[in-house]
N, C-alpha and C positions, 0 to 999 in steps of 0.2 A: 273456406280459406285455403290457401296453398300450403303444400307440406313444406316444412322446413328444409332448407337445401342440405343435402347429405354431408357436404364438407364441412359443416358447422357442428355436426354431431358430436364429434370427438372432443371438441372444446366446451362442451356443456355437461353439466352434471346430469342431465336427463330430465325430461320434463315430465314430472311425476303428477299424473292426474288420476285421482282414484275416488271412489265413493264407497263408505262403508255404512252398512246399517247395523245399529247395536240393538238387538231385540230384546224387549222385556219379557219375562217369563208369562207365558199363557195370555200374551195380548196380541202380538201379530208376527208375521214372518216374511222373509223375502219369498217372492212369488216365482215359481219356476214351471208353471203350467201356461197353457195356452188360455188366453182370454179374449173375449169380445168387448172392445172398447169404444167409447164415444167421448167427445170433448166434455169436460166438466164444467159445472155452473160453479163459479166461486167469486167471493168478494175480495177485491185486492185494495188494501188500504194506502198503497203506495206504487201506483202504476209508473212504470219507467218510461214505456214507449213500445213502438213496434220496430222490429228489424227491418232494416232497409233493403236486405238481401233475401232474408228468409221469410219475412212478413209475420214472424212470430210476435205474439204478445208477451213482453217481459215485466214480471212484477216483482218489485223488491221485497225480500224477507226482512223484516224488522225484528229486532231483539225485543224481548218482552218477558214478563212473568205471567201475564193473564191470557188464556187461550183467546179470549174475545178480542184481543188486540192483533191477533195473527191474521193470516190469509184463511179465510173460512171457506171450505170446500163442502158443497152440498152432496150428499150421498143419496142417490135415488132410493126411495123406500121399497120394501117388499121384494128385494133382490137376494136376500140372504148374505152370505159372505161376498165382500166386494173387493176389488182391487183398485187401488189408487196409484196411478204413475205420473211422473213428471221428470223434467230435466232440470238439474241443479248446477248452477255456475257461480263463480265467484265474480265480484265487482272490481273492475280496474278503471282508474281515471286517466285516459289516455292523454299523453303529452308528446307531441313531436320533437319539442325541444329537449326533453329527457331522453329520448332515443338518440338524437344527434350528439348529445353530450355523453353517451354512454352510461346513463344513470337511470335507465328505465326499468332495470329488474326489480320485480317483486314476487314474492311466494306468498300465496294466500291459503289459509286452511280455515274454513267456516264450518260450524257445527249447527245443525237445526233440529228441531223437534216435531214430531207429528203427534197431536194430541187430541183427546176428546175434550168437549166443552167443559166437562167437570173436572179437568186438569189430569186426567189420567194419561200417563205417558205410553203411546203405542210403540213408537219407535224414534230412533235418532238417526240422522244421515250426516255424512261429513264429506266434503269435497276439498280436495287440495290441488292447485293448479299454479303454474308460473307464467309470468309474462316477461318478454324480452323486446318483441317488437310486434308490428301490427298483424303479422301472420298468426299470432296467438289468439287474437280475438275471435269470438264466435260470429259476432256480426256488429255493426254500428246501429245506433238507435236514433230514430227521428225524433223531431221536435227541439232540436238544440240550435244555439248560435254559432256553431262551428262551421267550417267549409261543408257545403252540400246539406247543410241544416241538420247535422248530426250532433248528438249530445257528446260530451267528454266521456261520461260514464258508459261502459260497455261491458257485456259479459266476456268472462275469460273461463276456459274450461267448459265441458259439456258432459255430465254424468247422469246416467238413468237411475232413477230411484223408484222402486215398485214395492208397495206395502199392502198386506191384506188387511181390510177393515172388518172387524167383526159384525156379524149378523146384528140388526137392530140399531146400529149407529148411523144417524141420518146427517150428521155434520162433524168435520174434523178440522183442527186448526194447524196451519204450518207457522211454526214460530221460531225465531232467530235465538241461538243461545250464546255464542261466542266466536269472535273473528280473530285470528292470529295472523300477523302480517310481518314478513321479513323483507327489509329492503337493503340496499347498499348502506344506507347511513344508520342503520339499526332495526329494532324490531318493536312492535307495539301489539297489545291485547285489548280488544273492545268487547264490552259486554254491557254497558249501560243500555237501559230501556229506551226503545224508539230509534235505534240507529239501524240503517240499512246494512246488512253484512253479507248478503247473497241474493241471488237472482233465481226465480223459477220460470219455466216456459213449458208449453206442450203439456198441460195438465189433462189427464184422462182419467176416466173411471170406466170399470169393466167387471164382467162376472165370468168366473172360470167356466169353460165349456170342455165338454167330454170329447 
C-alpha cells in the first residue's frame, strides 16, 4: 500500500500499530536469534481468502475458550525447541461510502493467545491499528461480491509475532480473546466465543541455528 501523504500527518493522531507479547513464566519467550523457517502446516477453521496483491492466505482468528476451536498449528517433531512466527492483523469491513462521508475511522485492538492443546497458555499477542482510508489496508481479499471480486473484510495493520515453542510440543492453538473497537459513533468490546476478531498470515515454523 502507498504511504500516507505527508501533508496529512500533522492532522492525525498517529497511526499506532504495535504488537506486544505477554510472556508467561517458564513457558515461552520472544525470539531474538536467527532461525531457519519453513511454511507451517495448520488447520484454519475460518479461512478468509487470498490476498489479491500479496497472494497470502488469510485466516480469521476466532474467539473461544477451548484450544481445539482455534487455529491448530502442527509443530514438526524431533526438532527440540521450535519457533512459531506469523503476521497478525486486525479485521476491517471496507466501505467506500463511509470514506466519502468522512465516517470511516476505526481503531482496533485485538488480543489473542497461543496455547498448548491442554489449555496451557504459552503467550499472548496484541495488535492495534487504525483505519482511515484504503491506504491503510494490507491487501484486499478475493472471493467476494464487491468490485473486482473482492470481499469487504480486509486486513489492516501487519505485525510480526515470534514465539518459542518448548521441546516436545507437537501442536499449538491460536485463539482469539478480545477485540476493542473505537469508531466515530462510539466503542465496543467483543469477546463472545466464535467471533472473528483478527487475521493471521505467513505462518512459519523454524528452529534456532547457530
